[in-house]
Backbone bond lengths (Angstrom), bond angles and torsions (degrees), N, CA, C in turn:
res aa  C-N    CA-C-N  psi(-1)  N-CA   C-N-CA  omega(-1)  CA-C   N-CA-C  phi
1 M - - - 1.453 - - 1.526 109.96 -
2 W 1.324 115.66 130.97 1.461 120.92 -179.09 1.520 110.71 -116.31
3 I 1.319 113.92 139.86 1.467 122.92 -179.36 1.518 107.17 -119.79
4 A 1.321 116.97 137.93 1.462 120.60 175.60 1.523 109.33 -103.63
5 S 1.318 115.86 126.92 1.458 120.20 171.78 1.523 107.20 -66.24
6 W 1.335 116.47 128.99 1.473 120.13 -166.16 1.524 112.19 -132.31
7 S 1.315 115.66 128.31 1.466 121.32 175.12 1.524 111.57 -114.49
8 G 1.335 116.04 -13.93 1.459 120.58 -173.73 1.514 112.03 91.25
9 G 1.350 116.46 -5.17 1.452 121.64 -177.72 1.519 113.67 -96.46
10 K 1.331 114.63 179.97 1.464 121.91 -170.82 1.533 114.19 -64.17
11 D 1.342 118.14 -41.66 1.463 119.17 -174.22 1.524 112.26 -69.81
12 S 1.335 116.78 -45.33 1.470 118.78 178.35 1.521 110.57 -65.30
13 C 1.341 116.11 -33.77 1.466 120.50 -179.93 1.524 110.79 -69.41
14 L 1.333 117.43 -46.35 1.458 120.21 179.80 1.527 111.28 -65.79
15 A 1.336 116.82 -39.02 1.473 120.25 177.89 1.525 110.52 -61.47
16 C 1.315 117.00 -43.47 1.470 121.68 178.00 1.524 110.55 -62.19
17 Y 1.310 116.33 -44.40 1.472 122.45 179.74 1.523 110.91 -60.66
18 K 1.326 116.90 -46.27 1.459 120.80 -179.60 1.533 111.26 -66.24
19 A 1.336 116.46 -37.32 1.467 119.92 177.49 1.530 110.55 -63.52
20 I 1.321 116.86 -42.06 1.462 121.10 178.03 1.524 110.20 -61.82
21 K 1.327 116.94 -43.00 1.462 121.56 179.13 1.528 111.47 -64.15
22 Q 1.336 116.44 -28.82 1.461 121.31 178.67 1.530 112.42 -81.80
23 G 1.338 116.79 -2.96 1.456 120.39 175.23 1.514 115.43 104.54
24 Y 1.326 117.86 2.41 1.469 120.33 177.50 1.533 109.11 -78.95
25 E 1.325 114.92 134.11 1.467 120.04 178.09 1.525 108.53 -94.03
26 I 1.315 116.07 108.54 1.466 121.51 -177.64 1.527 108.39 -87.32
27 K 1.327 115.39 113.82 1.459 119.43 -177.22 1.521 111.80 -91.54
28 Y 1.337 116.81 -33.98 1.459 120.87 -177.99 1.525 111.03 -138.03
29 L 1.317 115.06 152.04 1.455 123.07 164.28 1.522 105.71 -104.36
30 I 1.325 118.27 138.78 1.461 119.81 177.25 1.518 108.77 -119.62
31 N 1.326 114.49 130.56 1.460 121.57 -171.38 1.522 109.66 -134.40
32 F 1.322 116.12 141.71 1.460 121.02 -178.04 1.525 110.37 -113.75
33 I 1.329 114.94 130.18 1.458 121.08 -179.04 1.530 109.66 -123.37
34 T 1.318 115.79 157.68 1.461 120.01 179.93 1.523 110.68 -75.36
35 K 1.329 116.30 143.15 1.466 120.52 178.78 1.521 111.42 -64.26
36 E 1.327 115.77 -36.46 1.457 119.85 -173.45 1.528 113.03 -75.27
37 Y 1.345 116.44 -46.29 1.464 119.84 -172.23 1.524 113.87 -106.95
38 K 1.337 117.44 -9.78 1.470 121.82 -178.38 1.529 110.88 56.79
39 R 1.320 114.88 42.96 1.462 121.81 178.04 1.526 109.41 -126.84
40 C 1.320 115.33 153.62 1.455 120.72 -179.94 1.529 110.47 -61.38
41 C 1.320 116.39 133.80 1.460 120.97 -179.87 1.528 109.81 -58.92
42 F 1.310 117.20 133.18 1.466 126.51 177.72 1.528 112.76 73.59
43 H 1.327 118.47 -50.52 1.458 119.83 -179.17 1.525 111.58 -72.37
44 G 1.337 116.87 -32.32 1.458 121.09 177.69 1.514 114.44 76.84
45 I 1.327 117.90 15.29 1.464 121.03 -178.41 1.529 109.59 -78.76
46 E 1.310 115.87 133.51 1.463 121.84 -177.12 1.530 110.13 -64.98
47 S 1.332 116.15 141.97 1.464 120.83 -173.10 1.525 112.89 -59.28
48 G 1.320 117.43 -36.81 1.462 120.62 179.55 1.516 112.72 -64.85
49 L 1.325 116.43 -36.61 1.464 120.39 177.75 1.530 110.54 -68.31
50 L 1.317 116.85 -38.62 1.463 120.24 177.01 1.527 111.31 -63.76
51 K 1.318 116.97 -37.77 1.459 120.12 177.27 1.526 110.74 -64.84
52 Q 1.332 116.40 -40.44 1.464 119.00 179.44 1.523 111.05 -69.40
53 Q 1.323 115.93 -34.31 1.475 120.12 175.59 1.532 109.63 -60.73
54 A 1.330 116.92 -45.81 1.466 120.83 179.64 1.524 110.96 -63.68
55 E 1.326 117.13 -40.17 1.463 121.10 177.32 1.522 110.69 -62.66
56 A 1.334 116.68 -38.53 1.462 121.05 179.21 1.528 110.68 -65.91
57 I 1.330 116.77 -30.69 1.461 121.78 177.39 1.525 110.87 -80.58
58 G 1.330 115.91 -38.72 1.464 120.29 -179.74 1.513 113.56 98.88
59 I 1.346 117.17 20.08 1.463 122.07 175.41 1.528 107.41 -123.32
60 Q 1.311 116.71 132.00 1.463 120.81 -177.38 1.526 111.20 -66.48
61 V 1.330 116.24 134.07 1.458 120.68 175.50 1.527 109.32 -101.91
62 I 1.308 115.93 134.84 1.463 122.91 174.08 1.519 106.90 -105.14
63 Q 1.328 117.34 120.60 1.458 120.88 -179.50 1.522 110.26 -107.38
64 K 1.322 115.77 135.41 1.453 122.26 178.16 1.527 109.40 -129.15
65 E 1.323 115.26 141.13 1.459 120.38 179.38 1.529 110.78 -85.48
66 V 1.345 115.40 144.77 1.461 120.47 176.44 1.526 109.27 -125.85
67 S 1.326 115.53 159.84 1.456 121.86 -178.67 1.531 110.98 -61.97
68 P 1.325 117.48 147.73 1.472 121.34 -176.11 1.523 114.23 -56.93
69 D 1.327 117.71 -38.89 1.464 119.78 -176.77 1.523 113.01 -91.22
70 M 1.319 117.58 4.11 1.472 124.02 179.24 1.530 112.90 64.44
71 A 1.333 117.60 11.07 1.468 121.30 -175.60 1.526 112.09 -63.42
72 E 1.323 117.23 -30.98 1.464 121.75 -178.26 1.518 112.15 -105.68
73 Y 1.331 116.10 21.54 1.469 119.56 -171.90 1.526 112.98 -58.38
74 E 1.326 117.80 -47.10 1.460 119.09 -177.11 1.527 111.24 -61.81
75 K 1.302 116.95 -44.10 1.461 121.29 178.72 1.524 110.19 -61.57
76 E 1.330 116.27 -45.67 1.463 120.67 -178.69 1.526 110.89 -68.13
77 F 1.314 117.05 -35.93 1.462 121.36 176.83 1.528 110.27 -61.96
78 K 1.317 116.61 -49.53 1.462 120.67 -178.85 1.526 111.46 -61.42
79 E 1.320 116.48 -44.17 1.465 120.32 -179.56 1.521 110.50 -62.09
80 A 1.336 116.95 -39.92 1.463 120.75 -179.23 1.520 111.21 -65.51
81 V 1.321 117.05 -45.78 1.460 121.05 -179.11 1.532 110.56 -66.06
82 Q 1.319 116.66 -43.17 1.465 119.97 178.54 1.526 111.16 -60.66
83 S 1.331 116.25 -38.92 1.464 120.61 179.20 1.525 111.30 -64.07
84 V 1.326 116.86 -43.79 1.464 120.50 179.19 1.523 110.20 -63.07
85 I 1.327 116.92 -43.76 1.462 120.74 -178.97 1.529 110.87 -65.45
86 R 1.334 117.07 -44.90 1.471 119.98 179.21 1.518 111.33 -59.32
87 N 1.319 116.33 -46.68 1.461 120.36 -179.11 1.517 111.42 -63.43
88 S 1.319 116.20 -37.97 1.456 120.26 179.11 1.522 110.89 -67.98
89 L 1.330 118.00 -40.04 1.461 121.50 179.37 1.521 111.48 -64.36
90 V 1.325 116.65 -35.44 1.465 120.35 177.54 1.517 110.05 -62.92
91 V 1.347 116.29 -43.24 1.462 120.73 179.67 1.524 110.16 -66.29
92 V 1.345 115.61 -46.59 1.467 119.79 -177.72 1.521 111.27 -62.12
93 S 1.347 116.46 -44.33 1.458 119.74 -175.04 1.524 112.47 -70.54
94 S 1.339 116.93 -17.19 1.459 119.92 179.58 1.528 112.24 -87.88
95 E 1.345 116.52 -8.36 1.457 119.53 -178.74 1.539 109.88 -84.60
96 P 1.341 117.42 139.08 1.462 119.75 177.93 1.522 111.17 -67.81
97 R 1.329 117.99 139.12 1.457 122.36 179.53 1.528 109.32 -133.54
98 T 1.325 114.65 151.75 1.464 119.61 -179.16 1.524 111.50 -89.58
99 T 1.343 117.48 -9.74 1.463 121.17 179.32 1.519 109.30 -113.71
100 N 1.296 115.84 179.54 1.463 121.08 178.29 1.521 111.79 -91.11
101 Y 1.328 116.21 33.95 1.465 120.82 -179.34 1.528 110.30 -59.58
102 E 1.326 115.30 134.40 1.461 121.04 175.55 1.524 108.33 -127.01
103 P 1.341 119.32 121.14 1.456 120.56 -178.43 1.522 111.32 -58.26
104 R 1.316 116.38 137.14 1.452 121.84 178.57 1.517 108.83 -127.86
105 I 1.316 116.04 148.60 1.459 120.40 -179.69 1.528 110.72 -60.78
106 T 1.359 117.26 -30.67 1.459 120.43 -177.52 1.521 112.80 -72.99
107 D 1.332 117.92 -8.69 1.455 120.49 175.66 1.523 111.14 -75.90
108 N 1.303 117.88 -6.53 1.455 122.27 -173.17 1.527 111.97 -103.90
109 G 1.316 114.52 152.40 1.456 118.73 179.19 1.518 111.34 -160.32
110 M 1.340 114.72 169.84 1.458 120.95 -179.67 1.523 110.72 -130.22
111 V 1.324 114.43 151.26 1.458 123.05 177.49 1.521 107.99 -109.57
112 F 1.328 116.49 132.95 1.464 121.94 179.13 1.530 109.74 -126.27
113 G 1.324 115.37 157.54 1.464 120.87 -175.91 1.512 115.00 -111.59
114 D 1.335 117.75 31.58 1.466 120.19 177.30 1.523 110.39 -71.92
115 I 1.343 115.30 152.08 1.461 119.75 -175.01 1.525 112.11 -116.76
116 Y 1.344 117.30 -52.60 1.464 117.25 -177.60 1.523 115.19 -148.55
117 L 1.308 119.71 0.19 1.458 120.34 -179.24 1.533 109.53 -82.42
118 D 1.328 115.51 109.17 1.461 120.49 -175.57 1.522 113.13 -58.36
119 E 1.351 116.81 -39.08 1.458 119.14 -177.47 1.526 112.01 -63.90
120 H 1.340 116.23 -31.65 1.465 119.84 177.17 1.528 110.41 -69.19
121 K 1.302 116.10 -47.30 1.467 120.26 -178.90 1.531 111.05 -64.36
122 E 1.323 116.05 -40.59 1.471 119.68 178.76 1.520 110.96 -63.43
123 W 1.338 116.79 -39.00 1.466 120.77 177.98 1.530 109.89 -64.17
124 V 1.334 116.49 -47.30 1.461 121.96 -179.95 1.533 110.65 -58.19
125 E 1.318 116.31 -47.56 1.469 119.94 -177.53 1.523 111.78 -65.01
126 R 1.328 116.32 -41.18 1.475 119.26 179.63 1.526 110.92 -66.26
127 V 1.317 117.00 -47.73 1.462 120.84 -177.27 1.529 110.79 -63.90
128 C 1.329 117.62 -43.34 1.463 120.38 178.88 1.524 111.20 -66.09
129 R 1.318 116.23 -35.75 1.468 119.52 176.42 1.527 110.21 -63.26
130 E 1.330 116.66 -43.13 1.465 120.68 178.95 1.529 111.38 -67.34
131 L 1.330 116.86 -29.59 1.467 120.96 176.91 1.532 112.12 -82.47
132 K 1.342 114.97 -7.63 1.471 121.67 -178.50 1.523 112.15 62.32
133 I 1.324 114.93 41.36 1.459 120.61 174.60 1.532 108.60 -126.90
134 Q 1.314 114.88 162.26 1.456 120.67 177.30 1.526 109.37 -83.20
135 C 1.338 115.65 163.98 1.458 119.46 172.32 1.519 109.10 -144.50
136 I 1.321 115.34 145.94 1.464 120.28 174.50 1.525 108.73 -130.29
137 E 1.326 115.61 150.53 1.466 123.56 -179.82 1.535 107.73 -128.79
138 P 1.329 117.85 84.65 1.473 120.91 -174.25 1.529 114.76 -62.72
139 L 1.336 118.16 -20.83 1.467 120.52 -177.76 1.523 112.91 -99.11
140 W 1.320 116.80 -2.27 1.462 120.33 -169.74 1.530 112.17 -61.52
141 N 1.328 114.41 130.38 1.469 124.08 176.01 1.522 114.29 68.79
142 I 1.324 117.42 8.51 1.466 119.76 170.44 1.534 106.62 -81.40
143 P 1.332 119.53 131.75 1.464 120.10 178.72 1.527 111.18 -52.78
144 A 1.324 116.33 136.60 1.468 120.95 -174.79 1.523 112.01 -56.14
145 E 1.308 116.58 -37.83 1.465 119.94 177.80 1.522 110.92 -60.57
146 D 1.332 116.65 -41.61 1.471 121.22 179.87 1.524 111.25 -68.21
147 V 1.340 116.48 -35.62 1.466 120.37 177.78 1.524 109.90 -61.09
148 L 1.336 116.69 -47.99 1.465 119.59 -178.15 1.526 110.89 -67.64
149 E 1.320 116.96 -38.06 1.468 119.65 177.65 1.532 110.83 -63.12
150 E 1.328 116.56 -41.68 1.462 119.68 178.29 1.525 110.76 -63.65
151 F 1.318 116.20 -41.78 1.464 120.98 177.86 1.528 110.20 -57.05
152 I 1.316 116.43 -49.11 1.471 121.30 -177.86 1.528 110.60 -67.66
153 N 1.342 116.36 -47.57 1.472 120.75 -176.72 1.532 112.78 -67.10
154 S 1.333 116.85 -23.71 1.471 120.52 178.43 1.523 111.92 -75.61
155 G 1.323 116.81 -11.89 1.458 120.51 178.34 1.511 115.04 100.36
156 F 1.328 117.95 9.42 1.463 120.08 176.27 1.530 110.38 -75.28
157 K 1.318 114.40 150.30 1.464 120.74 177.82 1.527 108.71 -128.75
158 A 1.318 115.50 132.73 1.464 120.12 -177.54 1.518 109.94 -148.73
159 I 1.341 114.83 160.90 1.464 120.78 174.63 1.523 109.13 -126.60
160 I 1.329 115.20 158.93 1.455 121.12 175.55 1.525 108.60 -76.87
161 V 1.357 116.50 128.50 1.470 119.50 -179.25 1.532 113.04 -115.94
162 S 1.325 117.63 -13.83 1.463 119.37 172.80 1.519 108.36 -155.95
163 A 1.346 115.95 151.78 1.458 120.38 -177.38 1.519 108.98 -158.51
164 K 1.318 116.02 144.00 1.455 120.76 178.69 1.519 110.15 -64.12
165 A 1.333 115.16 129.37 1.462 120.72 -175.42 1.523 112.94 -70.08
166 D 1.331 117.57 -20.92 1.466 119.04 178.33 1.528 112.14 -80.98
167 L 1.343 117.02 -7.51 1.460 121.41 178.49 1.524 113.19 -113.59
168 F 1.328 116.09 -29.51 1.459 120.34 -172.69 1.528 111.20 -133.08
169 G 1.327 114.94 153.53 1.453 121.08 176.34 1.515 112.48 -93.31
170 K 1.291 115.06 179.59 1.470 123.00 -177.02 1.528 112.44 -56.80
171 D 1.328 117.54 -36.82 1.459 121.24 -174.86 1.528 113.64 -74.21
172 F 1.328 116.68 -9.61 1.465 118.71 -178.78 1.522 111.58 -71.21
173 V 1.334 117.18 -38.88 1.468 119.12 178.47 1.523 108.93 -70.43
174 G 1.307 115.35 140.95 1.455 120.97 -176.67 1.514 113.07 96.01
175 R 1.329 116.98 -10.17 1.467 119.79 -179.79 1.526 111.68 -73.40
176 L 1.316 114.40 148.59 1.457 120.61 177.05 1.524 109.96 -75.55
177 V 1.321 115.44 141.42 1.462 120.58 175.09 1.526 107.31 -82.54
178 D 1.328 116.02 105.43 1.462 121.01 -178.42 1.530 109.67 -144.46
179 K 1.319 116.63 -174.27 1.462 119.69 -176.07 1.524 112.43 -70.04
180 T 1.322 117.19 -26.33 1.460 119.81 174.73 1.520 109.88 -63.71
181 L 1.321 116.18 -43.58 1.460 121.09 177.45 1.528 110.41 -64.30
182 L 1.321 116.93 -43.67 1.459 121.15 178.92 1.530 111.21 -56.69
183 N 1.329 116.30 -47.22 1.460 120.12 -179.07 1.521 111.91 -65.74
184 E 1.323 116.47 -36.01 1.460 120.74 177.98 1.531 110.92 -65.01
185 L 1.313 116.67 -44.21 1.467 120.49 179.46 1.525 110.86 -64.20
186 K 1.327 116.53 -41.13 1.462 120.27 178.09 1.526 111.05 -61.84
187 S 1.333 116.78 -42.64 1.458 120.36 -178.59 1.526 112.07 -66.01
188 R 1.331 116.00 -26.83 1.468 120.93 178.73 1.530 111.91 -93.05
189 K 1.335 115.59 1.42 1.472 121.95 -179.84 1.542 112.05 58.45
190 I 1.339 114.37 38.70 1.469 122.23 174.16 1.523 107.57 -104.98
191 C 1.318 117.15 137.27 1.457 120.92 -179.55 1.527 110.32 -51.42
192 P 1.330 118.83 122.57 1.464 121.25 -177.89 1.526 114.07 -60.12
193 C 1.336 116.63 -19.08 1.468 119.99 179.28 1.525 112.10 -104.39
194 G 1.334 117.50 -1.59 1.467 119.49 -178.58 1.515 111.91 60.14
195 E 1.324 117.01 38.96 1.468 121.55 -173.21 1.525 112.32 -64.28
196 N 1.321 116.46 -24.59 1.466 120.00 178.70 1.528 112.65 -94.51
197 G 1.338 116.34 17.06 1.455 120.49 177.01 1.514 113.99 85.81
198 E 1.343 117.61 15.29 1.463 120.13 -179.43 1.533 111.87 -61.82
199 F 1.328 115.73 -35.19 1.466 120.30 178.31 1.523 108.75 -158.45
200 H 1.335 115.43 163.83 1.464 121.59 177.49 1.525 109.51 -135.45
201 T 1.324 115.70 160.73 1.460 120.59 -172.78 1.526 112.32 -131.37
202 F 1.323 114.50 167.46 1.466 122.10 172.91 1.519 107.53 -130.88
203 V 1.338 116.24 126.59 1.464 121.66 -179.04 1.526 109.03 -91.60
204 F 1.337 115.52 128.71 1.472 118.30 -177.34 1.527 113.56 -117.66
205 D 1.327 117.30 -3.57 1.468 119.47 177.41 1.529 108.49 -164.76
206 G 1.325 115.37 163.67 1.453 119.54 179.28 1.513 111.87 158.48
207 P 1.326 116.78 179.65 1.470 120.87 -174.18 1.522 115.50 -64.65
208 I 1.339 118.98 -20.47 1.469 119.11 177.03 1.525 111.94 -94.70
209 F 1.336 117.19 -0.54 1.467 121.60 179.82 1.522 110.32 -87.57
210 K 1.321 116.17 128.22 1.458 121.34 173.31 1.530 110.49 -82.10
211 K 1.322 115.42 -29.36 1.463 123.09 173.95 1.523 107.19 -133.14
212 S 1.314 116.73 166.92 1.462 119.71 178.09 1.530 109.62 -117.87
213 I 1.310 114.83 165.78 1.465 121.08 -178.45 1.526 109.17 -114.44
214 R 1.307 116.23 130.50 1.466 121.63 176.86 1.526 109.01 -110.89
215 I 1.305 116.35 120.62 1.471 121.42 178.11 1.524 108.21 -84.36
216 T 1.320 115.88 123.98 1.464 119.99 -174.96 1.530 113.53 -108.73
217 K 1.334 116.81 -17.35 1.469 118.90 177.87 1.523 109.12 -152.33
218 S 1.339 115.27 127.87 1.462 120.16 178.52 1.519 109.62 -153.21
219 Q 1.322 115.08 162.66 1.457 119.84 -177.83 1.520 110.27 -150.06
220 P 1.347 117.79 129.76 1.467 119.53 176.07 1.524 111.49 -74.22
221 V 1.335 115.10 137.33 1.467 121.26 -178.18 1.528 108.08 -134.43
222 L 1.327 116.88 139.27 1.458 121.25 176.22 1.522 108.56 -89.35
223 K 1.327 116.70 124.87 1.463 121.54 -174.95 1.526 111.24 -124.36
224 E 1.323 114.78 149.94 1.460 121.67 170.42 1.524 107.41 -101.44
225 G 1.324 116.82 140.44 1.458 121.22 177.46 1.509 108.11 -159.27
226 F 1.341 115.50 -130.09 1.461 118.59 172.22 1.528 109.05 -62.67
227 W 1.331 115.88 -27.44 1.468 123.72 172.56 1.523 106.90 -154.55
228 K 1.335 116.07 164.47 1.467 119.91 178.81 1.531 108.22 -74.59
229 H 1.329 116.25 130.79 1.453 119.20 -177.98 1.524 111.67 -148.02
230 W 1.332 114.10 154.51 1.451 120.67 170.92 1.533 108.15 -84.58
231 F 1.303 114.33 137.56 1.464 120.98 -175.29 1.524 108.07 -131.64
232 L 1.325 117.22 133.07 1.461 121.39 177.96 1.525 109.10 -90.61
233 D 1.309 116.31 108.21 1.460 121.10 178.36 1.527 108.16 -81.87
234 I 1.335 115.74 101.38 1.472 121.03 -179.73 1.530 107.93 -84.22
235 Q 1.307 116.09 112.26 1.465 121.53 -171.38 1.525 113.84 -99.18
236 K 1.334 116.35 -32.23 1.463 119.71 179.80 1.528 109.41 -141.52
237 W 1.325 114.90 145.91 1.457 120.45 178.99 1.522 108.51 -156.54
238 E 1.312 116.14 167.67 1.454 121.31 175.38 1.517 109.99 -142.75
239 V 1.320 115.93 146.73 1.462 121.70 176.37 1.513 107.28 -96.75
240 I 1.336 116.44 128.49 1.461 120.44 -174.38 1.520 110.50 -127.13
241 D 1.335 115.66 154.48 1.451 121.35 175.56 1.508 109.80 -66.20
242 K 1.321 117.69 144.56 1.455 121.39 -175.95 1.526 111.88 -61.28
243 Q 1.327 117.53 -38.79 1.444 120.25 -175.87 1.535 113.01 -67.74
244 S 1.369 115.53 -20.84 1.458 118.85 179.78 1.511 112.32 -95.59
245 N 1.340 116.07 -0.14 1.474 120.92 -177.35 1.529 110.53 -76.18
């Protein structure tokens, strides 16, 4: 059983897509939201919208709350993953089989969307090793520009939902992730994937989506957090059939 680490943004989405193309069967998406606001950490996407995004894709999302200051994140992450694996093993072991198959913890793994930050990859590898599960990083060491180009060329559609206020203005949030944006980021020497947290995205359509999401009402808001950032408060949306999009 494979689980994809999920933020609702472009990198986790592309990593999941590439893993599926490589033959991994993704059974769950796992997403972490804040206890206080019930929004995705860093991206700020409301939990209900993330659930609808997962429904539009057709893969169940498991959401877990984390402490506001992220101080217990590793502990909460491990507990969440262990819970998903335990529950899945109970279901698997209750199914009739024609062989002597016995579920093992090593049959499980996770997909992550890290690109080049060594400390992130080292954390993922250590934590997965301690959980006794495998991990794969389909985007690892691919140039960030190539990652974003692949995302766009594959047919995914996303918008900017948060951005550091010291780098971007109010009008940056809500923009479509396209080649114009890519060229602008390159000209400003900003990582095209925002790997250092410069900005975050929300994917609303693409090749793994059975339906797409149309945002009908949103508003940019200036927020204080780990740093001052512009945040797109998505207030209303609708899920639509692909053929009517």
